[in-house]
Backbone as CSV, one residue per row, in Angstrom:
resi,resn,N_x,N_y,N_z,CA_x,CA_y,CA_z,C_x,C_y,C_z
1,MET,74.890,52.020,-32.946,74.204,52.628,-31.736,74.884,53.705,-31.147
2,ILE,74.353,55.072,-30.812,75.154,55.905,-30.133,75.205,56.387,-28.884
3,ASP,76.421,56.468,-28.317,76.699,56.121,-26.934,76.345,57.798,-26.446
4,THR,75.448,57.701,-25.560,75.160,59.091,-24.763,75.566,59.052,-23.407
5,ARG,76.488,58.192,-23.120,77.276,58.377,-21.679,77.747,59.960,-21.496
6,PRO,78.717,60.408,-22.366,79.297,61.815,-22.308,78.041,62.975,-21.801
7,CYS,77.134,62.853,-22.541,76.021,63.718,-22.567,75.051,63.608,-20.948
8,ALA,75.119,62.377,-20.571,74.780,62.560,-19.302,75.509,62.646,-18.117
9,THR,76.635,62.432,-18.423,77.776,62.958,-17.536,77.629,64.612,-17.475
10,SER,77.747,65.323,-18.554,77.874,66.403,-18.515,76.748,67.194,-17.910
11,ARG,75.295,66.566,-18.211,74.236,67.211,-17.559,74.453,66.897,-15.847
12,GLN,75.077,65.822,-15.593,74.838,65.595,-13.836,76.054,66.869,-13.235
13,GLY,77.163,66.884,-14.249,78.340,67.987,-14.022,77.636,69.495,-13.941
14,LEU,76.651,69.722,-14.727,75.917,71.127,-14.700,75.103,71.314,-13.401
15,LEU,74.174,69.833,-13.212,73.391,70.101,-12.087,74.419,70.529,-10.596
16,VAL,75.394,69.703,-10.697,76.214,69.933,-9.517,76.907,71.072,-9.368
17,ALA,77.158,71.903,-10.678,77.504,73.153,-10.547,76.438,74.085,-9.940
18,LEU,75.310,73.909,-10.646,74.197,74.805,-10.251,73.993,74.548,-8.888
19,ALA,74.125,73.342,-8.055,73.866,73.107,-6.898,74.448,74.028,-5.748
20,LEU,76.090,74.127,-6.380,76.856,74.522,-5.606,76.943,76.137,-5.752
21,VAL,76.633,76.607,-6.805,76.549,77.919,-7.015,74.959,78.361,-5.546
22,TRP,73.766,77.672,-5.945,73.043,78.119,-5.147,73.431,77.861,-3.721
23,LEU,73.943,76.904,-3.339,74.432,77.194,-1.985,75.322,78.460,-1.699
24,ALA,76.241,78.839,-2.780,76.959,79.733,-2.286,76.075,81.177,-1.743
25,LEU,74.990,81.281,-2.640,74.325,82.416,-2.935,73.352,82.464,-1.440
26,ALA,72.453,81.411,-1.361,71.599,81.128,-0.483,71.753,81.987,0.643
27,PRO,72.915,82.203,1.654,72.819,83.210,2.476,72.627,84.599,2.303
28,TRP,73.535,84.984,0.940,73.352,86.094,0.186,71.894,86.586,-0.073
29,LEU,71.252,85.877,-0.392,69.817,85.919,-1.335,69.076,86.125,0.343
30,HIS,69.030,85.133,1.271,68.483,85.224,2.800,68.688,87.070,2.886
31,GLY,69.919,87.108,3.184,69.913,88.376,4.046,69.686,89.487,3.190
32,ALA,69.619,89.451,1.696,68.779,90.637,1.383,67.734,90.715,1.322
33,ALA,67.122,89.220,1.087,65.350,89.297,1.632,64.774,89.927,2.820
34,ALA,65.774,89.722,4.010,65.776,90.128,5.140,65.776,91.471,5.467
35,ALA,66.568,91.864,4.739,67.501,93.278,4.719,66.351,94.287,3.896
36,GLN,65.276,93.880,3.299,64.254,94.670,2.533,62.928,94.506,3.678
37,GLU,62.800,93.502,4.541,61.705,93.867,5.523,61.773,95.186,6.200
38,PRO,60.899,95.723,6.475,61.056,97.217,7.253,60.745,96.800,8.643
39,VAL,61.812,97.532,9.462,62.091,97.481,10.573,61.036,98.594,11.519
40,HIS,60.053,97.758,12.258,59.585,98.832,12.902,60.124,99.048,14.275
41,SER,59.833,100.189,15.156,60.551,100.059,16.399,59.513,100.861,17.650
42,ALA,59.480,100.345,19.081,58.590,100.992,19.958,59.473,101.082,21.093
43,GLY,58.730,102.041,22.001,59.671,102.241,23.234,59.125,101.900,24.541
44,LEU,59.797,101.867,25.486,59.287,101.351,26.951,60.032,102.635,28.145
45,VAL,58.954,102.743,29.113,59.478,103.209,30.017,58.672,102.844,31.237
46,ILE,59.937,102.156,32.040,59.215,101.316,33.363,59.792,102.124,34.655
47,ASP,58.924,102.352,35.436,58.987,103.138,36.905,58.915,101.734,37.887
48,TYR,59.870,101.708,38.581,59.696,100.906,39.946,59.436,101.246,40.838
49,GLY,59.055,102.555,41.178,58.365,103.228,42.542,59.603,103.200,43.417
50,ASP,60.965,103.463,43.067,61.805,102.939,44.412,63.051,104.372,43.821
51,GLY,62.656,104.792,42.585,63.558,106.169,42.112,64.383,105.337,40.836
52,ARG,64.514,104.414,40.608,65.016,103.532,39.383,63.758,103.691,38.450
53,VAL,64.215,104.120,37.028,63.617,103.954,35.861,64.165,103.460,34.568
54,SER,63.472,102.238,33.986,64.240,101.840,32.898,63.444,101.931,31.547
55,TYR,64.446,102.221,30.481,64.168,102.493,29.218,64.430,101.702,28.345
56,ALA,63.605,101.295,27.510,64.220,100.243,26.607,63.451,100.701,25.079
57,TRP,64.272,100.377,23.867,64.354,100.422,22.682,63.753,99.017,21.874
58,VAL,62.739,98.900,21.553,62.683,97.403,20.874,62.110,97.770,19.540
59,PRO,63.074,96.777,18.590,62.596,96.817,17.184,61.790,95.543,16.823
60,PHE,60.967,95.652,15.821,60.461,94.248,15.287,59.900,94.661,13.953
61,THR,59.656,93.451,12.965,59.338,93.333,11.709,57.939,93.090,11.488
62,GLU,57.103,92.756,12.389,55.882,92.608,12.057,55.121,94.075,12.231
63,GLU,53.561,94.177,11.493,53.026,95.431,11.408,52.915,95.706,12.677
64,SER,52.418,94.773,13.828,52.372,94.906,15.252,52.456,93.851,16.156
65,ILE,52.904,94.309,17.226,53.070,93.284,18.457,52.002,93.458,19.825
66,SER,51.891,92.780,20.306,51.302,93.187,21.508,52.134,93.834,22.812
67,GLY,51.356,94.422,23.611,52.205,94.957,24.657,53.339,93.993,25.723
68,ILE,52.658,92.796,25.801,53.583,91.713,26.458,54.264,91.511,25.934
69,GLU,54.468,91.336,24.325,55.525,90.530,23.512,56.602,91.974,23.423
70,LEU,56.231,93.480,23.457,56.947,94.240,23.549,57.776,94.233,25.009
71,LEU,57.291,94.035,25.849,58.013,93.736,27.028,58.787,92.327,27.043
72,GLU,58.755,91.350,26.872,59.444,89.932,26.631,60.455,90.652,26.049
73,ARG,60.393,91.069,24.734,61.450,91.154,24.035,62.537,92.259,24.206
74,SER,62.399,93.172,25.437,62.992,94.336,25.759,64.159,93.720,26.154
75,GLY,64.294,92.382,26.497,65.758,91.962,27.420,65.983,92.213,28.892
76,LEU,64.853,92.873,29.502,64.619,93.099,31.061,64.158,91.797,31.765
77,SER,64.257,91.371,32.574,63.841,90.423,33.101,62.546,90.523,33.413
78,LEU,61.389,89.252,33.277,60.186,89.575,33.612,59.533,88.210,33.865
79,VAL,58.802,87.997,34.985,58.136,87.200,35.535,56.739,87.570,35.346
80,ALA,55.838,86.166,34.389,54.676,86.631,34.123,53.946,85.516,34.341
81,VAL,52.239,85.720,34.516,51.652,84.517,34.758,50.319,84.633,33.655
82,SER,50.093,83.186,32.994,48.868,83.288,31.827,47.600,83.050,32.626
83,PHE,46.610,83.766,32.264,45.408,83.714,32.636,44.552,83.193,31.462
84,GLY,45.047,82.228,30.599,44.301,81.845,29.632,43.813,82.636,28.438
85,GLY,42.871,82.544,28.113,42.458,83.444,26.871,42.472,85.018,27.627
86,LEU,42.624,85.274,28.768,42.452,86.639,29.162,44.274,87.299,28.543
87,GLY,44.761,86.273,28.447,46.232,86.971,28.275,47.378,86.703,29.736
88,LYS,48.425,87.287,29.842,49.317,87.197,30.885,48.929,88.548,31.616
89,GLY,49.386,88.284,32.908,49.786,89.152,33.970,51.032,89.389,34.251
90,VAL,51.489,90.489,34.343,52.758,90.701,35.050,53.001,90.760,36.544
91,CYS,53.870,89.971,36.776,54.320,89.548,38.510,55.359,90.730,38.754
92,GLU,56.828,90.306,37.960,57.930,91.087,38.281,58.415,91.406,37.237
93,ILE,59.232,92.599,37.477,59.886,93.446,36.154,61.270,93.806,36.834
94,GLU,62.429,93.067,36.491,63.548,93.063,37.161,63.742,93.306,38.401
95,GLY,63.267,92.041,39.040,63.117,91.715,40.493,62.224,92.750,41.495
96,THR,61.261,93.336,41.021,60.074,94.398,41.265,59.021,93.720,41.225
97,GLY,58.027,93.550,42.230,56.662,93.035,41.776,56.497,92.005,43.063
98,CYS,56.147,90.709,42.987,55.577,89.935,43.775,55.730,88.762,43.042
99,GLY,55.563,87.392,43.888,55.818,86.099,43.445,54.605,85.420,42.954
100,ILE,54.311,84.492,42.410,53.621,83.897,41.137,52.480,84.108,41.675
101,GLU,52.004,83.297,43.161,51.080,83.076,43.751,50.137,84.350,44.225
102,PRO,50.778,85.249,44.764,49.830,86.427,44.994,49.300,87.036,43.662
103,CYS,50.442,86.828,42.598,50.195,87.374,41.341,49.036,86.907,40.568
104,ARG,48.900,85.354,40.562,47.667,84.466,40.253,46.367,84.978,40.854
105,ALA,46.410,85.048,42.495,45.555,85.304,42.829,44.718,86.678,42.724
106,ARG,45.933,87.809,42.899,45.165,89.404,42.914,46.205,90.182,42.335
107,LEU,46.925,89.701,41.323,47.896,90.571,40.589,48.724,91.181,41.434
108,CYS,49.304,90.906,42.345,49.976,91.371,43.457,49.540,92.416,44.274
109,GLN,48.450,92.910,44.265,47.434,93.563,45.047,47.350,93.040,46.621
110,THR,47.083,93.510,47.422,46.780,93.082,49.021,45.251,93.611,49.116
111,ALA,44.964,93.206,50.497,43.620,93.928,50.968,43.549,95.832,51.028
112,ASP,44.880,96.238,50.913,44.864,97.232,50.809,44.652,98.135,49.673
113,PRO,43.642,98.889,49.580,43.910,99.323,48.078,44.529,100.250,47.614
114,ALA,45.375,100.815,48.531,46.693,101.495,47.743,48.026,100.329,47.654
115,SER,47.875,99.352,47.693,48.741,98.164,47.283,49.261,98.297,45.966
116,PRO,50.562,98.465,45.909,51.042,98.558,44.168,50.868,97.237,43.366
117,PHE,50.686,97.572,42.267,50.752,96.435,41.383,51.284,97.089,39.917
118,TRP,51.545,96.118,39.041,51.803,96.699,37.765,51.301,97.217,36.832
119,GLN,51.141,98.391,36.582,50.082,98.843,35.723,50.556,99.575,34.563
120,TYR,49.708,98.881,33.553,50.160,98.906,32.069,49.308,100.316,31.591
121,LEU,50.306,101.148,30.972,49.729,102.250,30.219,50.266,102.481,28.805
122,ARG,49.803,103.567,28.189,50.238,104.056,26.636,50.093,105.121,26.407
123,GLN,51.485,105.894,26.249,51.454,107.370,25.946,50.585,108.145,24.613
124,ASP,49.658,108.763,24.964,48.772,109.351,23.532,49.234,110.494,23.401
125,GLY,50.528,111.024,22.864,50.846,112.435,22.817,51.738,112.607,24.068
126,PRO,52.520,113.449,24.264,53.762,113.801,24.998,53.138,113.960,26.320
127,GLY,53.692,113.170,27.253,53.267,113.035,28.634,51.503,112.480,28.756
128,ASN,50.820,112.264,28.073,49.174,112.018,28.227,49.329,110.379,28.415
129,TRP,49.595,109.755,29.393,49.935,108.514,29.847,48.136,107.816,29.949
130,LYS,47.629,107.147,29.270,46.656,106.233,29.524,46.535,104.782,30.044
131,ARG,45.841,104.612,31.348,46.082,103.119,31.550,45.195,102.272,30.426
132,PHE,45.639,101.097,30.171,44.992,100.394,29.181,44.286,99.133,30.000
133,ALA,42.920,99.142,30.079,42.174,98.330,30.795,42.172,97.022,30.409
134,LEU,42.234,96.655,29.184,42.403,95.492,28.549,43.534,94.382,29.056
135,GLY,44.649,95.160,29.373,45.563,94.437,29.480,46.615,94.338,28.466
136,ALA,47.827,93.855,28.746,48.919,94.162,27.430,48.882,93.269,26.845
137,SER,48.224,92.126,26.890,48.026,90.917,25.984,47.391,91.320,24.691
138,GLN,46.174,92.214,25.169,45.370,92.672,24.435,45.338,93.883,23.130
139,SER,46.477,94.550,23.378,46.935,95.731,22.847,47.801,95.703,21.686
140,ASP,47.711,96.778,20.815,48.696,96.265,19.760,49.563,97.479,19.385
141,VAL,50.882,97.322,19.818,51.791,98.024,19.419,52.160,98.312,18.211
142,ARG,52.426,99.425,17.681,52.781,99.763,16.562,53.984,100.757,16.292
143,ASP,54.449,100.778,15.030,55.919,101.611,14.742,55.615,103.240,15.609
144,GLY,56.501,103.439,16.461,56.378,104.521,17.236,55.553,104.718,18.340
145,ASP,55.121,103.792,18.747,54.518,104.028,20.222,55.396,103.911,21.320
146,ILE,54.955,104.211,22.451,55.746,104.068,23.748,54.618,103.541,24.871
147,ASP,54.776,102.585,25.279,54.109,101.830,26.433,54.907,102.164,27.874
148,GLY,54.232,102.010,29.021,54.570,102.286,30.370,54.260,101.369,31.367
149,TRP,55.269,101.297,31.952,54.536,99.894,33.159,55.177,100.936,34.597
150,ALA,54.139,100.904,35.149,54.821,101.335,36.692,54.181,100.402,37.912
151,TRP,55.025,100.304,38.825,54.587,99.450,40.219,54.142,100.744,40.818
152,ALA,52.842,100.712,41.280,52.230,101.726,41.871,50.997,101.375,42.395
153,GLY,50.463,101.937,43.305,49.082,101.832,43.660,48.064,102.761,43.401
154,ALA,48.884,104.167,43.243,47.783,105.226,42.964,48.277,105.663,41.332
155,VAL,47.495,106.713,40.900,47.955,106.641,39.549,49.447,107.111,39.214
156,PRO,49.906,106.583,38.454,51.238,107.091,38.757,51.720,107.881,37.321
157,GLU,52.997,108.920,37.768,53.350,109.808,36.642,54.592,109.526,36.122
158,LEU,54.315,109.501,34.962,55.422,108.960,33.784,56.242,110.068,33.277
159,PRO,57.125,110.272,32.665,57.694,111.561,31.909,57.082,111.456,30.750
160,ALA,57.149,112.610,29.931,57.027,112.709,28.582,58.052,112.716,27.708
161,LEU,57.999,111.698,27.020,59.030,111.291,25.982,58.809,110.982,24.723
162,ALA,59.728,111.212,23.778,59.660,110.623,22.252,60.415,109.688,21.975
163,LEU,60.526,108.906,21.203,61.053,107.661,20.788,62.284,107.865,20.552
164,ASP,62.426,108.728,20.081,63.593,109.395,19.375,64.681,109.493,20.911
165,GLU,64.241,110.330,21.621,64.906,110.465,23.411,65.335,109.056,24.181
166,ILE,64.124,108.135,23.995,64.468,106.601,24.254,65.683,106.036,23.444
167,ALA,65.465,106.546,22.396,66.648,105.671,21.515,67.979,106.170,22.178
168,GLU,68.185,107.684,22.228,69.286,108.297,22.640,69.708,107.723,23.999
169,ARG,68.752,107.716,24.965,69.292,107.233,26.436,69.676,105.569,26.465
170,VAL,69.197,104.881,25.132,69.938,103.450,25.488,70.730,103.397,24.309
171,ASP,71.073,104.664,23.717,72.084,104.610,22.888,72.112,103.674,21.628
172,ALA,70.918,103.687,21.064,70.425,102.697,19.984,71.531,103.123,18.682
173,GLY,71.560,104.477,18.547,72.244,104.741,17.172,71.344,104.440,15.882
174,PRO,72.378,104.583,14.761,71.881,104.318,13.671,71.235,102.617,13.521
175,LEU,70.210,102.277,12.737,69.825,100.753,12.717,71.104,100.159,12.255
176,PRO,71.424,98.967,12.798,72.685,98.166,12.551,72.723,97.227,11.397
177,ALA,73.713,96.484,10.707,73.178,96.102,9.606,72.628,94.617,9.766
178,GLU,72.491,94.132,11.278,71.928,92.759,11.440,70.334,93.421,11.483
179,ARG,69.523,92.008,11.072,67.919,92.240,10.988,67.264,91.173,11.219
180,PRO,66.260,91.440,12.451,66.271,92.593,12.832,67.142,93.006,13.784
181,PRO,67.404,94.196,14.115,68.529,94.679,15.330,68.009,94.193,16.836
182,ARG,68.777,93.835,17.609,68.248,93.707,18.990,67.742,94.885,19.615
183,ALA,67.026,94.330,20.842,66.465,95.319,21.748,67.801,95.695,22.576
184,LEU,67.496,96.942,23.095,68.700,97.784,23.821,67.775,98.410,25.127
185,ALA,68.186,98.140,26.396,67.540,98.783,27.393,68.414,99.117,28.314
186,VAL,68.311,100.223,29.341,69.165,100.793,30.475,68.087,101.242,31.530
187,THR,68.937,100.844,32.706,68.103,101.303,33.996,68.786,102.604,34.393
188,ILE,68.028,103.648,34.775,68.623,104.850,35.362,68.152,105.052,36.834
189,GLY,68.845,105.571,37.609,68.679,105.490,39.229,68.904,104.463,40.049
190,ASP,69.136,105.056,41.323,69.342,104.079,42.271,68.346,104.093,43.385
191,VAL,68.426,103.380,44.259,67.245,102.988,45.641,67.606,104.463,46.202
192,PRO,66.346,105.352,46.403,66.512,106.762,47.197,67.358,106.722,48.310
193,PRO,68.301,107.607,48.551,69.127,108.090,49.878,68.465,107.452,50.965
194,ALA,67.010,108.086,50.899,66.017,107.744,52.317,65.956,106.520,52.602
195,ALA,65.784,105.595,51.623,65.932,104.195,51.927,67.349,103.587,52.620
196,GLU,68.473,104.174,51.633,69.435,103.738,52.123,69.783,104.235,53.617
197,GLU,69.492,105.561,53.709,69.860,105.821,55.133,68.898,105.155,56.289
198,SER,67.667,104.592,55.553,67.076,103.884,56.969,67.685,102.786,56.889
199,GLY,68.087,102.074,56.211,68.868,100.456,56.374,70.145,100.898,56.926
200,SER,70.940,101.768,56.953,71.983,102.209,57.276,71.878,102.337,59.033
201,ARG,70.547,103.196,59.111,70.257,103.291,60.834,69.978,101.995,61.409
202,GLU,69.010,101.353,60.873,68.388,99.899,61.418,69.903,99.189,61.548
203,LEU,71.154,99.305,60.580,72.428,98.152,60.922,72.858,98.772,62.112
204,ALA,73.026,100.275,61.792,73.915,100.831,63.229,73.092,100.383,64.523
205,ARG,71.605,100.363,64.613,70.828,100.176,65.636,70.961,98.785,66.397
206,GLY,71.156,98.054,65.462,71.277,96.740,65.667,72.416,96.499,66.038
207,ALA,73.743,96.708,65.406,75.206,96.649,66.183,75.393,97.356,67.369
208,ALA,74.177,98.256,67.624,74.578,98.927,68.968,73.758,97.974,70.176
209,ILE,72.592,97.587,69.517,72.180,96.498,70.794,73.085,95.353,71.066
210,ILE,73.486,94.584,69.958,74.399,93.688,70.113,75.668,93.880,70.897
211,ALA,76.299,95.267,70.897,77.767,95.564,71.646,76.963,95.824,73.103
212,GLY,75.748,96.546,73.114,75.284,96.715,74.780,75.146,95.048,75.602
213,VAL,74.560,94.296,74.607,74.616,92.951,75.291,75.653,91.999,75.572
214,VAL,76.577,92.189,74.652,77.955,91.830,75.033,78.628,92.419,76.046
215,GLY,78.805,93.527,76.002,79.208,94.498,77.424,78.613,94.117,78.451
216,ALA,77.304,93.730,78.546,76.483,93.910,79.906,77.228,92.607,80.458
217,GLY,77.440,91.270,79.397,77.430,90.242,79.792,79.056,89.981,80.075
218,MET,79.963,90.760,79.625,81.113,90.978,80.177,81.132,91.502,81.559
219,VAL,80.697,92.802,81.760,80.654,93.028,83.228,80.010,92.228,84.013
220,ALA,79.055,91.196,83.703,78.437,90.094,84.921,79.564,89.272,85.082
221,ILE,80.242,88.717,84.133,81.201,87.767,84.126,82.355,88.399,85.067
222,TRP,82.821,89.617,84.882,83.910,90.153,85.732,83.295,90.158,87.134
223,ARG,82.088,90.680,87.281,81.621,90.532,89.069,81.641,89.574,89.652
224,ALA,81.182,88.081,88.713,81.071,87.130,89.282,82.561,86.859,89.598
225,ARG,83.578,86.817,88.491,84.836,86.212,89.151,85.600,87.057,90.275
226,ARG,85.168,88.656,90.528,85.479,89.198,91.380,85.142,89.058,92.945
227,THR,83.551,88.484,92.736,82.704,88.089,93.783,83.468,86.596,94.610
228,ARG,83.951,85.699,93.412,84.566,84.387,94.108,86.103,84.609,94.858
229,SER,86.660,85.556,94.325,87.874,85.911,94.780,88.176,86.797,95.745
230,HIS,86.924,87.476,96.474,87.015,88.185,97.583,85.603,87.901,98.198
231,PRO,85.275,86.807,98.767,84.060,86.233,99.190,83.617,86.963,100.572
232,GLY,82.660,87.266,100.857,82.369,88.187,102.135,82.608,89.600,101.889
C-alpha cells in the first residue's frame, strides 16, 4: 500500500500559498481595475441671490448622472424633498431657501409671483443658460456639462464659464490617484455691503431707542427723589 499523505500535505500547502498570494494581490488588482475606469466630471454654478456664488467640480465614473445627483455629490449642504415619481425638489442649498413644508407645498414660492425659488438651469454654450423644465431628477449630466442653480424669482443671469475655469476656481488641479477623486467646491463673495449697512443701522437705531428709554427713566427717578426731598 502506497502512503499518499505527503502528497496530500503538499497540495494543502500549495493551496494555502495560493490563497496568501491572492490576498496580497487583491487590493492591487482592485486598484488597477478602478484606475482603468474613465473619470468624467461636470461643473456647478450656484447663485444665492445675495452676492455669494458657489462653484463645484464633481467627478463621476458613470456614463451619466442626474442633476440632483450632481448637486448631492458636490459636498454642498442640501435639503430636498421627494415628490415620488417626479423626483426631488430642492428646498435649501447652503442654508439659502425655505423649510420642508413650504417647499413641499409650492417649492418655496409664495403668493407673490416674484418670490424666489431654486431654479435649475443648464449651460448650452458659453453664457447660454436654459431652464430645465422637467427638473433636476430627470436630467442627464454627462462629461463636461455645467449645471446652474439660482435662488431667484426672475430669470437669473449666471456667468459664462468653461469647466476648466470652474476647476481652476476650486483648485482641482490634476486628477489625483484616488479613484474616483472627491468633489471640490468653493463659495465666493459675502453678503452685500448694503445688507450689512442696513443691519448696522437697525442695531444702532435699536441701541439709541434703548438708551433713550433708560435716560428718560433715570430723569424720572431723579425728579421723584428731588420732589420728596423738597416738598412744596
